[in-house]
C-alpha positions as CSV (number, residue, x, y, z in Angstrom):
1,M,93.0,25.9,59.8
2,K,94.6,29.1,61.5
3,K,94.8,30.9,57.8
4,I,91.1,30.2,57.5
5,L,90.3,31.6,61.0
6,S,92.4,34.8,60.7
7,Y,90.6,35.3,57.4
8,I,87.0,35.1,59.1
9,I,88.0,37.8,61.7
10,L,89.7,40.2,59.1
11,I,86.2,40.0,57.1
12,A,84.1,40.3,59.9
13,G,86.1,43.4,61.2
14,V,85.6,44.9,57.8
15,L,82.2,44.5,58.1
16,A,82.0,45.9,61.7
17,L,83.8,48.9,60.4
18,S,81.3,49.6,57.3
19,C,78.5,49.4,60.0
20,D,80.0,51.8,62.0
21,R,80.5,54.2,59.3
22,E,77.1,53.9,58.1
23,E,75.8,55.1,61.4
24,F,77.2,58.7,60.6
25,D,76.2,58.8,57.6
26,D,73.5,61.3,58.1
27,L,75.5,63.6,60.5
28,A,77.0,66.6,58.7
29,P,80.5,67.4,58.8
30,A,82.5,68.8,61.3
31,E,83.1,73.0,60.7
32,Y,86.3,74.3,62.0
33,K,86.1,77.6,63.7
34,Y,89.3,79.5,64.7
35,I,90.9,83.0,65.4
36,G,94.5,84.0,65.8
37,M,96.5,86.3,65.5
38,V,98.9,86.8,62.2
39,S,102.3,87.1,64.0
40,Q,104.7,87.0,60.6
41,R,102.5,90.0,59.5
42,I,102.9,92.1,62.7
43,P,104.6,95.6,61.4
44,G,108.1,96.2,62.8
45,G,109.0,92.4,63.5
46,G,106.4,93.0,66.9
47,T,108.5,96.2,67.8
48,V,107.2,99.8,68.6
49,F,108.6,102.7,69.8
50,E,107.4,104.2,73.2
51,G,107.3,107.9,72.3
52,T,108.7,110.8,74.1
53,G,105.6,112.8,74.9
54,I,105.9,115.2,71.9
55,S,105.3,112.0,69.6
56,S,103.3,109.2,69.6
57,S,103.7,105.3,67.9
58,S,101.3,102.5,67.7
59,I,101.3,98.9,66.1
60,D,98.8,97.4,64.6
61,I,98.0,93.3,65.3
62,P,96.6,91.5,62.5
63,L,93.8,88.8,63.5
64,L,92.5,86.3,61.2
65,Y,89.7,84.2,61.7
66,D,86.5,81.6,59.8
67,L,83.8,82.1,62.3
68,G,81.7,79.6,60.5
69,D,77.7,80.2,60.8
70,I,77.8,82.1,64.2
71,S,75.2,85.1,62.8
72,S,77.0,88.3,65.2
73,D,79.5,89.9,66.4
74,I,81.7,88.0,68.9
75,E,84.2,89.0,71.6
76,I,87.7,87.7,72.2
77,T,89.2,87.9,75.3
78,F,93.1,88.6,75.5
79,T,95.4,88.4,78.6
80,V,98.8,90.4,79.0
81,S,101.6,89.6,81.1
82,G,105.1,91.4,81.5
83,A,104.4,95.3,80.5
84,V,101.2,96.4,82.4
85,L,97.8,96.9,80.6
86,G,97.0,101.1,81.2
87,T,100.2,102.0,82.3
88,D,103.0,100.9,79.7
89,F,100.5,100.5,76.9
90,T,96.8,100.8,76.1
91,V,94.6,99.3,73.5
92,P,92.0,101.7,72.1
93,N,88.3,101.0,71.2
94,A,89.0,97.4,73.5
95,A,87.1,97.1,76.4
96,S,88.5,96.4,80.0
97,T,87.9,93.2,81.3
98,G,90.2,93.1,84.6
99,D,94.0,94.2,85.7
100,Q,95.3,92.5,82.7
101,T,93.0,91.4,80.0
102,F,90.8,93.3,77.5
103,S,88.5,92.3,75.0
104,I,87.7,92.8,71.0
105,S,84.7,92.8,68.9
106,I,85.0,90.7,66.1
107,P,82.5,91.4,63.2
108,V,81.3,88.7,61.9
109,D,81.1,89.8,57.9
110,T,84.3,89.7,57.6
111,V,87.6,87.4,57.6
112,A,90.3,89.3,59.1
113,S,90.7,92.5,61.1
114,F,93.0,94.1,63.7
115,F,93.5,95.8,67.1
116,T,96.0,98.3,67.9
117,I,98.7,98.4,70.6
118,E,99.8,102.5,72.1
119,P,102.5,102.7,74.0
120,I,101.7,105.5,76.8
121,T,104.6,108.0,75.9
122,N,106.9,109.6,78.8
123,D,110.1,111.0,79.3
124,V,111.9,108.5,81.9
125,Q,114.2,106.3,80.9
126,N,113.4,102.6,81.3
127,E,113.9,99.0,80.3
128,N,112.4,97.9,77.2
129,K,108.9,96.4,78.2
130,V,107.7,92.9,76.5
131,I,104.0,92.7,75.9
132,S,103.2,89.3,75.9
133,L,99.5,88.6,74.1
134,S,97.8,85.7,74.5
135,I,93.9,84.5,73.1
136,T,92.5,83.0,76.5
137,G,88.8,83.2,75.8
138,T,86.7,82.4,72.9
139,P,82.8,81.1,72.3
140,E,81.8,77.9,72.5
141,G,83.3,76.1,69.6
142,V,86.0,78.7,68.3
143,F,89.1,77.9,68.6
144,A,92.0,80.3,69.3
145,G,95.7,79.5,67.5
146,A,96.3,76.7,64.9
147,P,96.4,77.5,62.0
148,L,97.9,81.1,63.2
149,S,99.1,82.1,66.5
150,Q,97.4,82.0,70.0
151,S,99.9,84.2,71.8
152,T,102.9,86.8,70.7
153,D,105.1,89.1,72.0
154,I,105.1,92.7,71.5
155,T,108.5,94.8,72.8
156,I,108.1,98.7,73.6
157,I,111.2,100.3,73.0
158,D,112.2,103.2,75.2
159,D,113.3,105.8,73.3
160,D,114.3,108.5,76.5
161,C,117.7,109.6,76.7
162,P,119.3,109.5,80.3
163,Y,119.9,113.4,80.3
164,D,118.5,115.8,83.2
165,F,116.4,117.9,81.3
166,E,115.9,120.7,84.1
167,K,119.7,121.4,83.2
168,F,118.6,122.8,79.9
169,V,116.2,125.2,81.8
170,G,117.4,128.4,83.2
171,T,120.0,131.3,82.2
172,A,122.8,130.9,79.8
173,S,125.3,132.6,78.2
174,V,125.2,132.8,74.6
175,I,127.7,133.8,71.9
176,E,126.2,134.4,68.6
177,N,128.5,134.5,65.7
178,G,131.5,134.5,68.1
179,T,131.4,138.0,68.0
180,T,128.1,139.5,69.8
181,G,127.7,138.5,73.7
182,P,127.9,137.0,76.0
183,Y,124.6,137.9,77.4
184,D,122.0,136.6,79.4
185,V,119.1,134.7,77.3
186,N,115.9,133.5,80.0
187,T,115.2,130.0,78.8
188,T,111.6,128.1,79.9
189,A,110.4,124.9,79.3
190,I,107.1,124.8,77.6
191,A,106.9,121.0,76.3
192,P,108.5,118.0,76.9
193,N,112.0,118.6,75.4
194,T,111.4,121.7,74.4
195,I,113.0,125.3,74.9
196,R,111.9,128.8,74.4
197,T,114.4,131.6,74.9
198,D,113.7,135.4,75.1
199,N,116.1,138.0,73.6
200,F,117.0,136.0,70.9
201,W,120.1,137.4,68.4
202,D,120.3,140.4,71.2
203,S,116.7,141.7,70.5
204,D,113.4,140.7,72.5
205,I,112.2,138.4,70.2
206,A,111.5,134.7,71.3
207,A,112.6,131.4,69.6
208,T,111.3,127.6,70.0
209,F,113.5,124.9,69.7
210,I,113.3,121.2,70.4
211,L,115.9,118.6,71.9
212,V,115.3,115.6,69.9
213,P,115.9,112.6,72.5
214,C,118.7,110.5,72.0
215,D,120.2,111.6,68.4
216,G,121.5,114.8,70.1
217,T,120.0,117.0,67.3
218,V,117.8,120.0,67.7
219,Q,114.5,120.8,65.6
220,V,114.1,124.7,64.8
221,P,110.5,124.7,63.6
222,Q,110.0,127.8,61.4
223,Q,108.8,130.5,63.3
224,S,107.0,133.7,62.6
225,T,109.3,136.3,64.1
226,P,107.5,139.9,62.9
227,A,109.9,142.5,64.6
228,F,111.0,146.0,63.5
229,G,108.3,146.8,61.5
230,D,108.1,143.6,59.3
231,P,105.1,141.4,59.7
232,D,106.6,138.4,57.7
233,G,110.0,137.8,59.5
234,N,110.4,134.5,60.0
235,I,113.2,132.2,61.0
236,V,114.7,128.3,60.3
237,G,117.3,126.5,61.5
238,S,119.0,123.4,63.1
239,G,121.2,122.2,65.5
240,T,122.7,119.6,68.1
241,W,122.7,119.3,71.6
242,D,125.1,117.6,74.1
243,D,124.0,116.2,77.5
244,E,127.3,115.8,78.8
245,T,128.6,119.1,78.3
246,G,125.0,121.0,78.7
247,E,126.0,123.0,75.5
248,V,123.3,123.3,72.8
249,V,124.4,124.9,69.3
250,V,121.3,126.3,67.1
251,N,122.1,127.1,63.7
252,V,119.7,129.8,62.1
253,T,118.6,131.5,59.4
254,I,116.7,134.8,60.4
255,N,114.7,136.3,57.2
256,F,113.1,139.7,57.4
257,P,111.8,140.5,53.4
258,A,111.0,144.1,54.4
259,F,114.2,145.1,54.3
260,D,115.8,142.6,52.0
261,F,117.7,141.3,55.5
262,I,119.2,137.5,55.6
263,S,121.4,136.7,58.5
264,N,122.7,132.8,58.7
265,E,124.2,132.3,62.5
266,Q,125.1,130.2,64.9
267,H,124.1,130.2,68.7
268,V,126.2,128.3,71.1
269,Y,124.0,127.7,74.5
270,T,126.5,127.0,77.3
271,F,124.0,125.8,80.6
272,P,125.3,125.7,84.1
């Protein structure tokens, strides 16, 4: 008798379930709309160099989405923690919606786009900054995250060196080729990490070189040096610098084609 009763209850349950399903047959299937960041495709593993004032850097954050039947562009809001928006970095083409929030416009006729993080450059040594990004605002019915990432971290790597740039500005003693000098040379900072020297190689010619932060090298851009009646005179070179000793060594090639003159020289600047 108990077995018969169990069968009756089971059959009634199946019939009831079938009736419930039939009630929903006229409804459209659910459509899952989503947007998210593709963390695994962020360049450099999510790291970007700050920049030193003479160079800039940026990193693109890829977005992927399925917006279904939405027929107009939508706005996605991001909230930032850690690094400070507007102080440590900017987001070009984004709309600021608060101290630590910004919004990105998403075109509906695509399935992917990106936005850019640009560190604000400086010449001050500081700790690396971590930008924690989270999608916190989406239109109704659009979900943030799964199957993608709702949040991700971007690390701004500081690339400034712990040196006092002022120590490289002023009057220096220079020995040219180990035989000429020492003589006074006026040095002037004309841009971050960039020095122009007057009286280069015992003349009135000025030359510019750039101290490259952190790696101790000196860049000597190719420069025109129209002098001694030769309009095509030029200088190229490279070098090294030492923050602890205040010494800058610049190797240059001086070329005056009109006189068939080429000189390879080494200039050693010892700063006070």
